[in-house]
KEMARZA-502309 format. One record per residue (C-alpha): residue in three letters; y, x, z. Coordinates in pm, whole numbers, padded with zeros to 5 digits. Each point is the difference from the previous one (the first is absolute). Example, Ala and Ser with C-alpha at 12.3 -4.5 7.8 and 13.67 -1.06 7.14 Angstrom:
<pts>
<pt><code>ALA</code><v>-00450</v><u>01230</u><w>00780</w></pt>
<pt><code>SER</code><v>00344</v><u>00137</u><w>-00066</w></pt>
</pts>
This chain:
<pts>
<pt><code>MET</code><v>01474</v><u>19015</u><w>11463</w></pt>
<pt><code>LYS</code><v>00136</v><u>-00023</u><w>-00335</w></pt>
<pt><code>ARG</code><v>00199</v><u>00261</u><w>-00121</w></pt>
<pt><code>PHE</code><v>00088</v><u>00194</u><w>-00280</w></pt>
<pt><code>VAL</code><v>-00191</v><u>00316</u><w>00077</w></pt>
<pt><code>ILE</code><v>00253</v><u>00317</u><w>-00102</w></pt>
<pt><code>THR</code><v>-00167</v><u>00343</u><w>-00136</w></pt>
<pt><code>VAL</code><v>00129</v><u>00263</u><w>-00113</w></pt>
<pt><code>THR</code><v>-00302</v><u>00058</u><w>-00290</w></pt>
<pt><code>MET</code><v>-00101</v><u>-00371</u><w>-00021</w></pt>
<pt><code>MET</code><v>00160</v><u>-00305</u><w>-00099</w></pt>
<pt><code>LEU</code><v>00062</v><u>-00318</u><w>00250</w></pt>
<pt><code>ALA</code><v>-00356</v><u>-00155</u><w>-00073</w></pt>
<pt><code>THR</code><v>00020</v><u>-00244</u><w>00319</w></pt>
<pt><code>LEU</code><v>00218</v><u>-00210</u><w>-00226</w></pt>
<pt><code>SER</code><v>-00299</v><u>-00160</u><w>-00188</w></pt>
<pt><code>VAL</code><v>-00235</v><u>-00115</u><w>00364</w></pt>
<pt><code>SER</code><v>00226</v><u>-00314</u><w>00150</w></pt>
<pt><code>THR</code><v>-00037</v><u>-00086</u><w>00341</w></pt>
<pt><code>SER</code><v>00220</v><u>-00229</u><w>00259</w></pt>
<pt><code>ALA</code><v>00123</v><u>00265</u><w>00230</w></pt>
<pt><code>PHE</code><v>00259</v><u>00250</u><w>00002</w></pt>
<pt><code>PRO</code><v>00016</v><u>00208</u><w>00320</w></pt>
<pt><code>TRP</code><v>00174</v><u>00324</u><w>00059</w></pt>
<pt><code>GLY</code><v>-00039</v><u>00283</u><w>-00232</w></pt>
<pt><code>SER</code><v>-00195</v><u>00326</u><w>00096</w></pt>
<pt><code>ALA</code><v>00245</v><u>00257</u><w>00085</w></pt>
<pt><code>THR</code><v>00112</v><u>-00313</u><w>00247</w></pt>
<pt><code>HIS</code><v>-00374</v><u>-00013</u><w>00144</w></pt>
<pt><code>ALA</code><v>00019</v><u>00300</u><w>00006</w></pt>
<pt><code>HIS</code><v>00275</v><u>00074</u><w>00237</w></pt>
<pt><code>ILE</code><v>-00104</v><u>-00284</u><w>00246</w></pt>
<pt><code>ASP</code><v>-00341</v><u>00108</u><w>00064</w></pt>
<pt><code>GLY</code><v>00237</v><u>00385</u><w>00021</w></pt>
<pt><code>GLN</code><v>00162</v><u>-00193</u><w>00336</w></pt>
<pt><code>LEU</code><v>-00308</v><u>-00161</u><w>00114</w></pt>
<pt><code>GLY</code><v>-00225</v><u>00245</u><w>00067</w></pt>
<pt><code>LYS</code><v>-00013</v><u>00196</u><w>00328</w></pt>
<pt><code>ILE</code><v>-00219</v><u>00328</u><w>-00109</w></pt>
<pt><code>THR</code><v>00207</v><u>00222</u><w>-00233</w></pt>
<pt><code>LEU</code><v>-00352</v><u>00160</u><w>-00118</w></pt>
<pt><code>PHE</code><v>-00078</v><u>-00333</u><w>-00191</w></pt>
<pt><code>ASP</code><v>00316</v><u>-00063</u><w>-00124</w></pt>
<pt><code>ALA</code><v>-00087</v><u>00031</u><w>-00330</w></pt>
<pt><code>GLN</code><v>-00337</v><u>-00176</u><w>00046</w></pt>
<pt><code>GLU</code><v>00192</v><u>-00270</u><w>00112</w></pt>
<pt><code>ARG</code><v>00267</v><u>-00050</u><w>-00246</w></pt>
<pt><code>TYR</code><v>-00268</v><u>00017</u><w>-00253</w></pt>
<pt><code>GLY</code><v>-00222</v><u>-00268</u><w>00107</w></pt>
<pt><code>GLY</code><v>00301</v><u>-00202</u><w>00001</w></pt>
<pt><code>MET</code><v>00106</v><u>00079</u><w>-00346</w></pt>
<pt><code>GLY</code><v>-00354</v><u>-00083</u><w>-00056</w></pt>
<pt><code>ALA</code><v>-00036</v><u>-00386</u><w>00059</w></pt>
<pt><code>ASP</code><v>00127</v><u>-00028</u><w>-00300</w></pt>
<pt><code>VAL</code><v>-00249</v><u>00237</u><w>-00196</w></pt>
<pt><code>PHE</code><v>-00235</v><u>-00295</u><w>-00164</w></pt>
<pt><code>ASN</code><v>00390</v><u>-00162</u><w>-00163</w></pt>
<pt><code>PHE</code><v>-00054</v><u>00270</u><w>-00339</w></pt>
<pt><code>MET</code><v>-00347</v><u>-00128</u><w>-00125</w></pt>
<pt><code>PHE</code><v>00135</v><u>-00153</u><w>-00301</w></pt>
<pt><code>THR</code><v>-00335</v><u>00003</u><w>-00184</w></pt>
<pt><code>ASN</code><v>-00138</v><u>-00297</u><w>00214</w></pt>
<pt><code>PRO</code><v>00293</v><u>-00218</u><w>00116</w></pt>
<pt><code>ALA</code><v>-00240</v><u>-00269</u><w>00193</w></pt>
<pt><code>ILE</code><v>-00192</v><u>00358</u><w>00203</w></pt>
<pt><code>ALA</code><v>00383</v><u>00100</u><w>00039</w></pt>
<pt><code>THR</code><v>00073</v><u>-00316</u><w>00135</w></pt>
<pt><code>TYR</code><v>-00293</v><u>00004</u><w>00210</w></pt>
<pt><code>LEU</code><v>00026</v><u>00319</u><w>00174</w></pt>
<pt><code>TYR</code><v>00362</v><u>-00045</u><w>00069</w></pt>
<pt><code>GLY</code><v>-00078</v><u>-00274</u><w>00235</w></pt>
<pt><code>GLN</code><v>-00253</v><u>00194</u><w>00155</w></pt>
<pt><code>SER</code><v>00240</v><u>00299</u><w>00071</w></pt>
<pt><code>HIS</code><v>00323</v><u>-00193</u><w>00111</w></pt>
<pt><code>THR</code><v>-00214</v><u>-00300</u><w>00200</w></pt>
<pt><code>GLU</code><v>-00286</v><u>00141</u><w>00083</w></pt>
<pt><code>PHE</code><v>00116</v><u>00316</u><w>00124</w></pt>
<pt><code>MET</code><v>-00176</v><u>00038</u><w>00327</w></pt>
<pt><code>LYS</code><v>-00352</v><u>00092</u><w>-00207</w></pt>
<pt><code>VAL</code><v>00187</v><u>00304</u><w>-00027</w></pt>
<pt><code>TRP</code><v>00079</v><u>00063</u><w>00360</w></pt>
<pt><code>ASP</code><v>-00388</v><u>-00100</u><w>00096</w></pt>
<pt><code>ALA</code><v>-00110</v><u>00253</u><w>-00269</w></pt>
<pt><code>ALA</code><v>00223</v><u>00283</u><w>00146</w></pt>
<pt><code>ARG</code><v>-00183</v><u>00221</u><w>00274</w></pt>
<pt><code>LYS</code><v>00122</v><u>00338</u><w>-00004</w></pt>
<pt><code>PRO</code><v>00386</v><u>00125</u><w>00091</w></pt>
<pt><code>ALA</code><v>00137</v><u>00030</u><w>-00336</w></pt>
<pt><code>GLU</code><v>-00212</v><u>-00321</u><w>-00201</w></pt>
<pt><code>LYS</code><v>00221</v><u>-00174</u><w>00320</w></pt>
<pt><code>ALA</code><v>00322</v><u>00149</u><w>-00094</w></pt>
<pt><code>LEU</code><v>-00074</v><u>-00151</u><w>-00344</w></pt>
<pt><code>ALA</code><v>-00097</v><u>-00265</u><w>00144</w></pt>
<pt><code>PHE</code><v>00277</v><u>-00071</u><w>00219</w></pt>
<pt><code>GLY</code><v>00240</v><u>00045</u><w>-00274</w></pt>
<pt><code>PHE</code><v>-00218</v><u>-00237</u><w>-00243</w></pt>
<pt><code>VAL</code><v>00008</v><u>-00271</u><w>00263</w></pt>
<pt><code>SER</code><v>00366</v><u>00007</u><w>00035</w></pt>
<pt><code>HIS</code><v>00097</v><u>-00094</u><w>-00348</w></pt>
<pt><code>ASN</code><v>-00173</v><u>-00315</u><w>-00003</w></pt>
<pt><code>ASP</code><v>00134</v><u>-00342</u><w>-00057</w></pt>
<pt><code>VAL</code><v>-00139</v><u>-00221</u><w>00234</w></pt>
<pt><code>TRP</code><v>00224</v><u>00177</u><w>00308</w></pt>
<pt><code>GLY</code><v>00062</v><u>00355</u><w>-00150</w></pt>
<pt><code>ALA</code><v>00280</v><u>00186</u><w>-00216</w></pt>
<pt><code>ASP</code><v>-00047</v><u>-00257</u><w>-00284</w></pt>
<pt><code>MET</code><v>00073</v><u>-00314</u><w>00204</w></pt>
<pt><code>THR</code><v>00374</v><u>00114</u><w>00022</w></pt>
<pt><code>ALA</code><v>00027</v><u>00041</u><w>-00342</w></pt>
<pt><code>HIS</code><v>-00138</v><u>-00311</u><w>-00154</w></pt>
<pt><code>HIS</code><v>-00063</v><u>-00249</u><w>00232</w></pt>
<pt><code>ASN</code><v>00268</v><u>00016</u><w>00317</w></pt>
<pt><code>GLY</code><v>00264</v><u>00205</u><w>-00018</w></pt>
<pt><code>LEU</code><v>00173</v><u>00121</u><w>00370</w></pt>
<pt><code>THR</code><v>00370</v><u>00058</u><w>-00076</w></pt>
<pt><code>PHE</code><v>-00010</v><u>-00124</u><w>-00405</w></pt>
<pt><code>GLY</code><v>-00215</v><u>-00268</u><w>-00133</w></pt>
<pt><code>GLN</code><v>-00174</v><u>-00154</u><w>00283</w></pt>
<pt><code>GLY</code><v>-00233</v><u>-00244</u><w>-00061</w></pt>
<pt><code>GLN</code><v>-00030</v><u>00185</u><w>-00360</w></pt>
<pt><code>GLY</code><v>-00015</v><u>00331</u><w>00007</w></pt>
<pt><code>TYR</code><v>00250</v><u>00296</u><w>-00031</w></pt>
<pt><code>VAL</code><v>-00117</v><u>00098</u><w>-00352</w></pt>
<pt><code>ILE</code><v>-00058</v><u>-00328</u><w>-00147</w></pt>
<pt><code>ALA</code><v>00347</v><u>-00104</u><w>00130</w></pt>
<pt><code>LYS</code><v>00180</v><u>00292</u><w>-00151</w></pt>
<pt><code>ALA</code><v>-00150</v><u>-00065</u><w>-00347</w></pt>
<pt><code>GLU</code><v>00093</v><u>-00354</u><w>00006</w></pt>
<pt><code>ILE</code><v>00334</v><u>00132</u><w>00032</w></pt>
<pt><code>LEU</code><v>-00037</v><u>00255</u><w>-00269</w></pt>
<pt><code>LYS</code><v>-00158</v><u>-00247</u><w>-00239</w></pt>
<pt><code>GLY</code><v>00316</v><u>-00202</u><w>-00004</w></pt>
<pt><code>MET</code><v>00185</v><u>00295</u><w>-00060</w></pt>
<pt><code>LEU</code><v>-00168</v><u>00145</u><w>-00287</w></pt>
<pt><code>ASN</code><v>00003</v><u>-00388</u><w>-00176</w></pt>
<pt><code>GLN</code><v>00355</v><u>00084</u><w>00007</w></pt>
<pt><code>VAL</code><v>00000</v><u>00290</u><w>-00174</w></pt>
<pt><code>PRO</code><v>00066</v><u>-00072</u><w>-00384</w></pt>
<pt><code>GLU</code><v>-00274</v><u>00275</u><w>-00131</w></pt>
<pt><code>PHE</code><v>-00242</v><u>-00142</u><w>00220</w></pt>
<pt><code>ALA</code><v>00022</v><u>-00323</u><w>00016</w></pt>
<pt><code>ALA</code><v>-00031</v><u>00020</u><w>-00424</w></pt>
<pt><code>LEU</code><v>-00352</v><u>00130</u><w>00060</w></pt>
<pt><code>GLU</code><v>-00092</v><u>-00388</u><w>00036</w></pt>
<pt><code>LEU</code><v>-00281</v><u>00113</u><w>00261</w></pt>
<pt><code>PRO</code><v>-00189</v><u>-00276</u><w>00234</w></pt>
<pt><code>ASP</code><v>00131</v><u>-00020</u><w>00355</w></pt>
<pt><code>PRO</code><v>-00329</v><u>00075</u><w>00116</w></pt>
<pt><code>VAL</code><v>00008</v><u>00330</u><w>-00164</w></pt>
<pt><code>VAL</code><v>00345</v><u>00053</u><w>00160</w></pt>
<pt><code>MET</code><v>-00078</v><u>-00024</u><w>00289</w></pt>
<pt><code>GLU</code><v>-00277</v><u>00242</u><w>-00035</w></pt>
<pt><code>ILE</code><v>00289</v><u>00290</u><w>-00135</w></pt>
<pt><code>ALA</code><v>00221</v><u>-00081</u><w>00260</w></pt>
<pt><code>HIS</code><v>-00304</v><u>-00011</u><w>00295</w></pt>
<pt><code>ASN</code><v>-00077</v><u>00416</u><w>-00187</w></pt>
<pt><code>PHE</code><v>00379</v><u>00096</u><w>-00009</w></pt>
<pt><code>VAL</code><v>00063</v><u>-00130</u><w>00353</w></pt>
<pt><code>GLU</code><v>-00334</v><u>00273</u><w>00053</w></pt>
<pt><code>TYR</code><v>00139</v><u>00251</u><w>-00180</w></pt>
<pt><code>GLY</code><v>00350</v><u>-00034</u><w>00143</w></pt>
<pt><code>THR</code><v>-00091</v><u>00036</u><w>00399</w></pt>
<pt><code>ASP</code><v>-00257</v><u>00291</u><w>-00089</w></pt>
<pt><code>ILE</code><v>00249</v><u>00186</u><w>-00120</w></pt>
<pt><code>LEU</code><v>00293</v><u>-00111</u><w>00251</w></pt>
<pt><code>LEU</code><v>-00234</v><u>00093</u><w>00237</w></pt>
<pt><code>LYS</code><v>00060</v><u>00383</u><w>-00086</w></pt>
<pt><code>ARG</code><v>00314</v><u>-00036</u><w>00190</w></pt>
<pt><code>SER</code><v>-00144</v><u>-00006</u><w>00361</w></pt>
<pt><code>ASP</code><v>-00329</v><u>00156</u><w>-00137</w></pt>
<pt><code>PRO</code><v>00091</v><u>00256</u><w>-00258</w></pt>
<pt><code>LEU</code><v>-00335</v><u>00160</u><w>00058</w></pt>
<pt><code>ILE</code><v>-00181</v><u>-00286</u><w>-00078</w></pt>
<pt><code>GLY</code><v>-00106</v><u>00077</u><w>-00341</w></pt>
<pt><code>HIS</code><v>-00141</v><u>00330</u><w>00157</w></pt>
<pt><code>LYS</code><v>-00197</v><u>-00190</u><w>00248</w></pt>
<pt><code>MET</code><v>-00170</v><u>-00166</u><w>-00266</w></pt>
<pt><code>ILE</code><v>-00115</v><u>00263</u><w>-00207</w></pt>
<pt><code>ILE</code><v>-00147</v><u>00147</u><w>00317</w></pt>
<pt><code>SER</code><v>-00158</v><u>-00261</u><w>00166</w></pt>
<pt><code>ALA</code><v>-00144</v><u>-00018</u><w>-00359</w></pt>
<pt><code>LEU</code><v>-00110</v><u>00325</u><w>-00031</w></pt>
<pt><code>VAL</code><v>-00158</v><u>00041</u><w>00322</w></pt>
<pt><code>ARG</code><v>-00140</v><u>-00352</u><w>00011</w></pt>
<pt><code>ARG</code><v>-00310</v><u>00043</u><w>00187</w></pt>
<pt><code>PRO</code><v>-00384</v><u>-00093</u><w>-00213</w></pt>
<pt><code>ASP</code><v>-00037</v><u>-00234</u><w>00297</w></pt>
<pt><code>PHE</code><v>00206</v><u>-00297</u><w>-00191</w></pt>
<pt><code>PRO</code><v>-00190</v><u>-00096</u><w>-00286</w></pt>
<pt><code>ALA</code><v>-00287</v><u>00025</u><w>00203</w></pt>
<pt><code>LEU</code><v>00143</v><u>-00223</u><w>00244</w></pt>
<pt><code>LEU</code><v>00113</v><u>-00281</u><w>-00310</w></pt>
<pt><code>ILE</code><v>-00372</v><u>00020</u><w>-00086</w></pt>
<pt><code>LYS</code><v>-00179</v><u>-00044</u><w>00320</w></pt>
<pt><code>ALA</code><v>00307</v><u>-00332</u><w>00050</w></pt>
<pt><code>TYR</code><v>-00016</v><u>-00137</u><w>-00355</w></pt>
<pt><code>GLY</code><v>-00293</v><u>00118</u><w>-00166</w></pt>
<pt><code>GLU</code><v>-00237</v><u>-00220</u><w>00064</w></pt>
<pt><code>GLY</code><v>00221</v><u>-00341</u><w>-00055</w></pt>
<pt><code>LEU</code><v>00105</v><u>00212</u><w>-00364</w></pt>
<pt><code>ALA</code><v>-00316</v><u>00014</u><w>-00083</w></pt>
<pt><code>ALA</code><v>-00081</v><u>-00338</u><w>00052</w></pt>
<pt><code>THR</code><v>00310</v><u>-00138</u><w>-00120</w></pt>
<pt><code>ALA</code><v>-00012</v><u>00121</u><w>-00325</w></pt>
<pt><code>GLY</code><v>-00376</v><u>00025</u><w>-00052</w></pt>
<pt><code>ILE</code><v>-00023</v><u>00350</u><w>00002</w></pt>
<pt><code>SER</code><v>-00243</v><u>00234</u><w>00201</w></pt>
<pt><code>ARG</code><v>00125</v><u>00191</u><w>00260</w></pt>
<pt><code>LEU</code><v>-00018</v><u>00320</u><w>-00112</w></pt>
<pt><code>GLU</code><v>00272</v><u>-00111</u><w>-00288</w></pt>
<pt><code>ALA</code><v>00225</v><u>-00146</u><w>00235</w></pt>
<pt><code>ALA</code><v>00001</v><u>00327</u><w>00187</w></pt>
<pt><code>GLN</code><v>00142</v><u>00149</u><w>-00284</w></pt>
<pt><code>LEU</code><v>00212</v><u>-00221</u><w>-00114</w></pt>
<pt><code>ILE</code><v>00139</v><u>-00008</u><w>00327</w></pt>
<pt><code>THR</code><v>00040</v><u>00435</u><w>-00005</w></pt>
<pt><code>THR</code><v>00095</v><u>-00044</u><w>-00349</w></pt>
<pt><code>THR</code><v>00267</v><u>-00198</u><w>00136</w></pt>
<pt><code>GLU</code><v>00113</v><u>00164</u><w>00266</w></pt>
<pt><code>MET</code><v>-00007</v><u>00344</u><w>-00195</w></pt>
<pt><code>GLU</code><v>00245</v><u>-00204</u><w>-00274</w></pt>
<pt><code>PHE</code><v>00233</v><u>-00105</u><w>00312</w></pt>
<pt><code>ARG</code><v>00027</v><u>00340</u><w>00164</w></pt>
<pt><code>LYS</code><v>00148</v><u>00165</u><w>-00359</w></pt>
<pt><code>THR</code><v>00228</v><u>-00333</u><w>00001</w></pt>
<pt><code>ILE</code><v>00146</v><u>00092</u><w>00360</w></pt>
<pt><code>ILE</code><v>00096</v><u>00402</u><w>-00077</w></pt>
<pt><code>SER</code><v>00152</v><u>-00130</u><w>-00308</w></pt>
<pt><code>TYR</code><v>00203</v><u>-00247</u><w>00162</w></pt>
<pt><code>GLY</code><v>00060</v><u>00246</u><w>00289</w></pt>
<pt><code>GLN</code><v>00158</v><u>00224</u><w>-00306</w></pt>
<pt><code>ALA</code><v>00211</v><u>-00189</u><w>-00118</w></pt>
<pt><code>LEU</code><v>00169</v><u>-00113</u><w>00355</w></pt>
<pt><code>THR</code><v>00089</v><u>00372</u><w>00051</w></pt>
<pt><code>LEU</code><v>00250</v><u>-00012</u><w>-00288</w></pt>
<pt><code>ASP</code><v>00392</v><u>-00133</u><w>00054</w></pt>
<pt><code>GLU</code><v>00037</v><u>-00398</u><w>00020</w></pt>
<pt><code>ALA</code><v>00138</v><u>00019</u><w>-00364</w></pt>
<pt><code>THR</code><v>-00300</v><u>00144</u><w>-00162</w></pt>
<pt><code>ALA</code><v>-00235</v><u>-00136</u><w>00169</w></pt>
<pt><code>VAL</code><v>00164</v><u>-00354</u><w>-00087</w></pt>
<pt><code>GLN</code><v>00036</v><u>00149</u><w>-00361</w></pt>
<pt><code>LEU</code><v>-00386</v><u>00119</u><w>-00007</w></pt>
<pt><code>LEU</code><v>-00135</v><u>-00309</u><w>00141</w></pt>
<pt><code>SER</code><v>00213</v><u>-00221</u><w>-00281</w></pt>
<pt><code>GLU</code><v>-00106</v><u>00238</u><w>-00270</w></pt>
<pt><code>GLN</code><v>-00398</v><u>-00068</u><w>00132</w></pt>
<pt><code>MET</code><v>00056</v><u>-00344</u><w>00027</w></pt>
<pt><code>ALA</code><v>00118</v><u>-00052</u><w>-00334</w></pt>
<pt><code>ALA</code><v>-00278</v><u>00178</u><w>-00117</w></pt>
<pt><code>LEU</code><v>-00216</v><u>-00231</u><w>00127</w></pt>
<pt><code>ALA</code><v>00177</v><u>-00344</u><w>-00061</w></pt>
<pt><code>VAL</code><v>-00140</v><u>-00080</u><w>-00321</w></pt>
<pt><code>GLY</code><v>-00319</v><u>-00033</u><w>00138</w></pt>
<pt><code>PHE</code><v>00091</v><u>-00161</u><w>00298</w></pt>
<pt><code>LEU</code><v>00190</v><u>-00234</u><w>-00167</w></pt>
<pt><code>ASN</code><v>-00278</v><u>-00082</u><w>-00336</w></pt>
<pt><code>ALA</code><v>-00215</v><u>-00091</u><w>00324</w></pt>
<pt><code>TYR</code><v>00220</v><u>-00303</u><w>00024</w></pt>
<pt><code>GLY</code><v>00026</v><u>-00071</u><w>-00368</w></pt>
<pt><code>ILE</code><v>00356</v><u>00165</u><w>00012</w></pt>
<pt><code>VAL</code><v>00038</v><u>00189</u><w>-00329</w></pt>
<pt><code>LEU</code><v>00364</v><u>00261</u><w>00033</w></pt>
<pt><code>PRO</code><v>00201</v><u>00043</u><w>-00318</w></pt>
<pt><code>ASP</code><v>-00076</v><u>00309</u><w>-00146</w></pt>
<pt><code>GLY</code><v>00191</v><u>00297</u><w>00096</w></pt>
<pt><code>LEU</code><v>00121</v><u>-00185</u><w>00330</w></pt>
<pt><code>ASP</code><v>00108</v><u>00304</u><w>00237</w></pt>
<pt><code>LEU</code><v>-00076</v><u>-00156</u><w>00365</w></pt>
<pt><code>VAL</code><v>00073</v><u>00306</u><w>00184</w></pt>
<pt><code>PRO</code><v>00400</v><u>-00109</u><w>00107</w></pt>
<pt><code>LEU</code><v>-00089</v><u>-00350</u><w>00089</w></pt>
<pt><code>LEU</code><v>-00298</v><u>00200</u><w>00235</w></pt>
<pt><code>ASN</code><v>00250</v><u>00195</u><w>00126</w></pt>
<pt><code>LEU</code><v>00226</v><u>-00247</u><w>00084</w></pt>
<pt><code>GLY</code><v>-00286</v><u>-00250</u><w>00177</w></pt>
<pt><code>ILE</code><v>-00088</v><u>00323</u><w>00250</w></pt>
<pt><code>SER</code><v>00340</v><u>00111</u><w>00038</w></pt>
<pt><code>GLN</code><v>00100</v><u>-00396</u><w>00114</w></pt>
<pt><code>ALA</code><v>-00323</v><u>-00011</u><w>00197</w></pt>
<pt><code>MET</code><v>00141</v><u>00291</u><w>00242</w></pt>
<pt><code>VAL</code><v>00363</v><u>-00140</u><w>-00016</w></pt>
<pt><code>LEU</code><v>-00168</v><u>-00319</u><w>00149</w></pt>
<pt><code>CYS</code><v>-00188</v><u>00145</u><w>00224</w></pt>
<pt><code>ALA</code><v>00197</v><u>00317</u><w>00120</w></pt>
<pt><code>SER</code><v>00159</v><u>-00167</u><w>00303</w></pt>
<pt><code>ASP</code><v>-00315</v><u>-00193</u><w>00161</w></pt>
<pt><code>PHE</code><v>-00298</v><u>00201</u><w>-00104</w></pt>
<pt><code>GLN</code><v>-00012</v><u>00269</u><w>00270</w></pt>
<pt><code>GLY</code><v>00064</v><u>-00288</u><w>00272</w></pt>
<pt><code>GLU</code><v>-00299</v><u>-00201</u><w>-00126</w></pt>
<pt><code>LEU</code><v>-00193</v><u>00345</u><w>-00070</w></pt>
<pt><code>ALA</code><v>00072</v><u>00100</u><w>00401</w></pt>
<pt><code>ALA</code><v>-00093</v><u>-00398</u><w>00092</w></pt>
<pt><code>THR</code><v>-00321</v><u>00005</u><w>-00165</w></pt>
<pt><code>VAL</code><v>-00093</v><u>00342</u><w>00103</w></pt>
<pt><code>ASP</code><v>00041</v><u>-00140</u><w>00361</w></pt>
<pt><code>GLU</code><v>-00176</v><u>-00315</u><w>-00067</w></pt>
<pt><code>VAL</code><v>-00332</v><u>00152</u><w>-00175</w></pt>
<pt><code>ARG</code><v>00023</v><u>00233</u><w>00339</w></pt>
<pt><code>GLN</code><v>-00029</v><u>-00302</u><w>00202</w></pt>
<pt><code>GLN</code><v>-00255</v><u>-00149</u><w>-00171</w></pt>
<pt><code>LEU</code><v>-00243</v><u>00313</u><w>-00057</w></pt>
<pt><code>LYS</code><v>00062</v><u>00017</u><w>00426</w></pt>
<pt><code>GLU</code><v>-00106</v><u>-00401</u><w>00002</w></pt>
<pt><code>HIS</code><v>-00270</v><u>00070</u><w>-00252</w></pt>
<pt><code>LYS</code><v>-00133</v><u>00290</u><w>00176</w></pt>
<pt><code>ILE</code><v>00018</v><u>00236</u><w>-00233</w></pt>
<pt><code>ARG</code><v>00049</v><u>00307</u><w>00099</w></pt>
<pt><code>TYR</code><v>-00209</v><u>00372</u><w>00041</w></pt>
</pts>
């Protein structure tokens, strides 16, 4: 996942990391796994596992390691399933596997949409449209941002927008995210270490202990972020949009500086960011729920075909 990670107490540091994949947002993954699981007792673990496949996307200090671990968690996801033994571990791994970029939920987001964006991905197809809309806004066009930067911003607007739209059919999604993170079993970071620790140590040239510590610390910060993100999604739509816009604006200078872009002093980006998220919501409102339902059905079938059950 490449997205702006929203938090109530920390800014959206995700923008400093660039990857090639733009998937569903964390709330959408949490919702999908809430629909897939059959054992109510483990719903929270499945949701957290589904969100947790993006745990390594937030490693900002070493992009090379982040890119390696992103590839591992999104394409070598079965390592986590194979490492799971106990029921709680299987629940976490079940959610983790459902997220994957090969045949899981992320496939419909950025490779092949089911009701829209076939052969391209729902999120990517919507972002392409939104990019054109943004470029027609004089205040946005005046920023003269490179096309890849505009596309990246549009992707994030779509992810924010769809996560907020999700509140209409799943109004308690924010609370569910918070609960999932709060009750997340300690088995999860242990599973990640079993699955990826050795490879990380070899790739990064560090000891296995250092790799385990890095994974543990990264997962801990991710867990905090999910709690804060869930808090934001407990708010009404307008307030959530405004909060996200203000937080994005707070980080925009650093994000654009990474691309060598310097904004004029005193420029207020909040109205433009608010517009972008709001337009993404309008753009996706009519068909997001259909794509989401189709994605749930597709992932359920894929899990069955790949014998992922417990």
